[in-house]
N, C-alpha and C positions, 0 to 999 in steps of 0.2 A: 611624522606619520605620513605615509604615502597614500595617494588616492587609489583605491582598488578599481575604480572605473577608468583609470588611465589606460591609454592604448598601449598594448604590448605586442611584440612580434608574435604571431600565431605559431604554435607548434603543430606540425602536421603529423598527427598520430594515425591518420588514415582510418578514423572511426567509421563504423558502419551503423545503420539505424537499428541497433539491437541492444537491449539492456535486460539483464537478468538480475532481479532483486532477490538476494538470498535471505531467508528468514529461518532462524533456529527454532525447532519445534521438538516436543518430547515424543511425539508419535506421528511420523510423517503420513501414515495411511489414514489416520483419523483426521489429520489436518488437511489432507487432500480433499477428503469428503466435505469438511467444513468450508474450505475456500470454493469448492464447486457449488455447494448448496446455498451458502450465504451470499457469495459475491458473483456467482455465475461464471467463474473461471473454468477454462476447458483443460482437461487432463491431456498432457503431452506424452510423458513417459516417466518411468521410475527405474532406479538402479538400486535394488535392495541391498546389494553387497556393500554399498557405501552410505546407505540410508538417505538417499536423495530422490526427490520427485519434483517434476516441473510442470507448471500450469501456464497456460496462455491467458493473458488478460485481453480485454477488448481494445486495448491501446496497441496499435501496430508496432511490432518490434519489441514489446515489453512483456517479459514473462516473470513468473514468481517461482523461485527455487526453494523448496522446503528441505531443510537439512536436519536430520534427526541427530540430537545431541543428548548426552546424559542429563545435563542440567541446563535448563533454559533460564537465562538471566535477561529478561526484557528491560532495557534501559532507555530506549527511545531516542538515542542520539540521532538516528535517522528515522523519520516517520514517513512512510509512504502515504501520499496524499492524492486521493482520487477525485477528479473533478466530476461533478454531477449537475444535471440541469435543474433539479429541484431537491434541495437538501432535505427539507422536511419530509417529502415523500420517501426518499431513500432511507432516511433515518427510521421512519415509521415501519417500513418494510423489514428492516433489520431488527428493530425492537420486537416486532411480532414474532420473529424467529428466535427470540431470546438472546440476541447479541447485546452485550454489555457496553454502555457508553460511559464516558467520563464527564458527568455533569451535563449541564445545559449546552445548547448550541451557542457558540460565540458569534457575535455579529460585530464586524468592524465596518461602521457606516460608510457607504459609498465604495466599499472595496470587496468584502468577502464575508460569507458565513462559513463557519468551521465547526465540525463535530468529530471528536476523537472517540474511537471505539476499540475493542480488543478482540484478538483471536483467542482460541481456547487456552493458549499458553501465556496470555497476558501481553503479547506483543501489540504495541499501539499502532493503529492505522487511523487515517483521517479522511473525512469527506469534506469537499470544498465546493461552494457555489459562488461564482463571481456575481457581485451585484454592482460592479463599477458602471459608471454612466456610459463607458465606451463599448459595453457588450450588448 
């Protein structure tokens, strides 16, 4: 087995500081409203003919693309994890708005607090608060 941390020659793909995270939803208009109201994301644009809408997050260069599909199959192989200063505060704010969470907040001592929650289609998202000694 090779060490994944081994130094390898870098591939120059000429990335730019931009990332769009695509999420499948059953109703992109309703989901746009949810992501705006619950998470404070800012509407950028929509393309109704392909069932696509995009929102800006507070993270520079990171946007959320909502893609309308006939059947949403949330499986969570990739879970978008948003860093917050105070996880309990953020969780309480979302719970007040009726956002569903997956159980209690997990605490990994000396490292991080984590809380998984769901959008209206059951897509998992996560909040994370660093509690490491170096922060």
